[in-house]
BAMAR-597366 format. One line per field, with one value per atom (N, C-alpha, C): residue number from 1; atom name; x, y negated, z negated. Coordinates in steps of 0.05 Angstrom, whole numbers, always signed. Layout:
num c(NUM:...) .
atome c(CA:...) .
px c(X:...) .
py c(Y:...) .
pz c(Z:...) .
REM end
This chain:
num c(1:1:1:2:2:2:3:3:3:4:4:4:5:5:5:6:6:6:7:7:7:8:8:8:9:9:9:10:10:10:11:11:11:12:12:12:13:13:13:14:14:14:15:15:15:16:16:16:17:17:17:18:18:18:19:19:19:20:20:20:21:21:21:22:22:22:23:23:23:24:24:24:25:25:25:26:26:26:27:27:27:28:28:28:29:29:29:30:30:30:31:31:31:32:32:32:33:33:33:34:34:34:35:35:35:36:36:36:37:37:37:38:38:38:39:39:39:40:40:40:41:41:41:42:42:42:43:43:43:44:44:44:45:45:45:46:46:46:47:47:47:48:48:48:49:49:49:50:50:50:51:51:51:52:52:52:53:53:53:54:54:54:55:55:55:56:56:56:57:57:57:58:58:58:59:59:59:60:60:60:61:61:61:62:62:62:63:63:63:64:64:64:65:65:65:66:66:66:67:67:67:68:68:68:69:69:69:70:70:70:71:71:71:72:72:72:73:73:73:74:74:74:75:75:75:76:76:76:77:77:77:78:78:78:79:79:79:80:80:80:81:81:81) .
atome c(N:CA:C:N:CA:C:N:CA:C:N:CA:C:N:CA:C:N:CA:C:N:CA:C:N:CA:C:N:CA:C:N:CA:C:N:CA:C:N:CA:C:N:CA:C:N:CA:C:N:CA:C:N:CA:C:N:CA:C:N:CA:C:N:CA:C:N:CA:C:N:CA:C:N:CA:C:N:CA:C:N:CA:C:N:CA:C:N:CA:C:N:CA:C:N:CA:C:N:CA:C:N:CA:C:N:CA:C:N:CA:C:N:CA:C:N:CA:C:N:CA:C:N:CA:C:N:CA:C:N:CA:C:N:CA:C:N:CA:C:N:CA:C:N:CA:C:N:CA:C:N:CA:C:N:CA:C:N:CA:C:N:CA:C:N:CA:C:N:CA:C:N:CA:C:N:CA:C:N:CA:C:N:CA:C:N:CA:C:N:CA:C:N:CA:C:N:CA:C:N:CA:C:N:CA:C:N:CA:C:N:CA:C:N:CA:C:N:CA:C:N:CA:C:N:CA:C:N:CA:C:N:CA:C:N:CA:C:N:CA:C:N:CA:C:N:CA:C:N:CA:C:N:CA:C:N:CA:C:N:CA:C:N:CA:C:N:CA:C:N:CA:C:N:CA:C:N:CA:C:N:CA:C) .
px c(+282:+297:+268:+265:+242:+242:+229:+219:+237:+247:+248:+230:+224:+199:+216:+208:+211:+201:+209:+200:+217:+210:+218:+218:+247:+235:+239:+229:+235:+246:+260:+264:+259:+245:+233:+240:+247:+246:+235:+217:+196:+201:+190:+197:+179:+183:+157:+163:+159:+163:+186:+194:+217:+238:+261:+291:+285:+284:+288:+264:+251:+222:+228:+245:+264:+243:+236:+229:+227:+238:+236:+213:+207:+179:+180:+173:+189:+172:+172:+140:+156:+147:+143:+129:+137:+128:+122:+101:+121:+113:+113:+112:+89:+72:+56:+55:+59:+69:+100:+107:+150:+143:+123:+127:+118:+92:+68:+88:+121:+139:+154:+166:+187:+180:+146:+132:+133:+128:+121:+83:+72:+48:+38:+47:+30:+13:-13:-44:-49:-74:-94:-104:-84:-98:-69:-48:-22:-19:-26:-8:+21:+19:+48:+46:+51:+57:+78:+75:+82:+82:+109:+112:+130:+132:+149:+173:+186:+214:+216:+230:+236:+267:+292:+317:+327:+354:+357:+376:+384:+408:+406:+382:+374:+392:+391:+398:+381:+377:+361:+357:+367:+373:+343:+339:+324:+341:+316:+333:+314:+319:+308:+325:+306:+329:+305:+316:+301:+318:+294:+303:+297:+316:+302:+308:+282:+283:+287:+282:+293:+326:+337:+365:+362:+378:+383:+411:+397:+393:+412:+393:+403:+395:+398:+412:+394:+383:+378:+369:+385:+397:+394:+379:+370:+373:+390:+395:+374:+363:+351:+369:+365:+373:+349) .
py c(+483:+452:+427:+415:+385:+372:+361:+346:+319:+300:+268:+254:+239:+219:+189:+187:+163:+141:+118:+89:+73:+50:+27:+1:-27:-38:-63:-83:-106:-123:-138:-159:-181:-207:-209:-251:-265:-301:-305:-315:-325:-360:-374:-401:-417:-441:-457:-489:-502:-540:-537:-545:-558:-534:-545:-524:-523:-544:-544:-527:-511:-494:-471:-455:-430:-414:-397:-374:-331:-306:-293:-273:-255:-248:-214:-201:-181:-162:-144:-127:-96:-82:-40:-40:-10:+2:+32:+49:+70:+99:+110:+148:+144:+139:+132:+110:+95:+75:+76:+80:+88:+104:+130:+155:+146:+125:+110:+100:+87:+71:+76:+99:+119:+133:+132:+144:+139:+113:+79:+79:+87:+100:+67:+51:+29:+22:+18:+12:-9:-19:-42:-27:+9:+17:+24:+12:+20:-6:-4:-18:-20:-47:-50:-77:-80:-94:-116:-144:-165:-182:-195:-223:-236:-272:-291:-282:-301:-307:-341:-363:-376:-375:-378:-366:-403:-411:-437:-437:-413:-416:-385:-395:-358:-363:-338:-328:-314:-320:-309:-274:-263:-233:-221:-208:-189:-162:-151:-124:-107:-76:-60:-42:-35:-12:+12:+36:+63:+80:+80:+95:+117:+131:+168:+171:+184:+182:+156:+134:+110:+99:+124:+105:+104:+82:+76:+86:+90:+112:+105:+79:+78:+51:+26:-10:-5:-29:-23:-58:-81:-105:-114:-138:-139:-176:-184:-216:-222:-258:-263:-278:-288:-305:-327) .
pz c(-63:-68:-70:-76:-72:-59:-48:-23:-33:-25:-36:-29:-52:-41:-24:-6:+14:+10:-5:-5:+10:+21:+30:+21:+29:+2:+53:+47:+73:+69:+81:+72:+90:+97:+121:+113:+134:+132:+134:+117:+136:+139:+170:+172:+160:+148:+132:+142:+139:+154:+150:+120:+110:+98:+123:+100:+85:+58:+38:+21:+39:+25:+41:+38:+60:+34:+48:+27:+45:+43:+42:+36:+53:+52:+47:+18:+11:+9:+29:+30:+19:+2:-6:-6:+12:+28:+2:+3:-11:+9:-13:+5:+35:+29:+52:+64:+61:+85:+91:+82:+92:+118:+120:+128:+153:+152:+171:+192:+161:+191:+193:+194:+199:+230:+234:+252:+262:+263:+285:+292:+264:+265:+239:+243:+228:+244:+217:+237:+210:+208:+192:+162:+165:+137:+116:+133:+122:+100:+71:+53:+35:+44:+40:+8:-10:-34:-18:-17:-7:-29:-34:-46:-31:-35:-26:-45:-41:-66:-50:-70:-49:-45:-31:-30:-15:-22:-22:+7:+8:+35:+51:+59:+74:+105:+115:+140:+157:+175:+190:+193:+181:+184:+174:+173:+165:+164:+137:+123:+113:+126:+104:+99:+64:+60:+57:+57:+49:+37:+26:-14:-9:-24:-33:-58:-75:-102:-107:-107:-116:-109:-91:-94:-47:-61:-31:-14:+15:+34:+60:+64:+95:+89:+107:+100:+141:+144:+173:+170:+187:+199:+214:+218:+245:+238:+268:+265:+282:+263:+305:+298:+338:+343:+350) .
REM end
């Protein structure tokens, strides 16, 4: 059986000064960064691809999607109070 390639996408709301300029930070973690994330060993050498996208009606929830061979397998959601 072949080993599955794990990757992760994180969606994180970003606080900005104006409510009209709401954004969400998208972080993509490749296989190595996902392994560090799952092991709790993220450090300054961990590499993510990051970019922001505007979102007009953003909630305060963060979401992480764990993917196996490019297929979503688990979703973690965190609500900010």
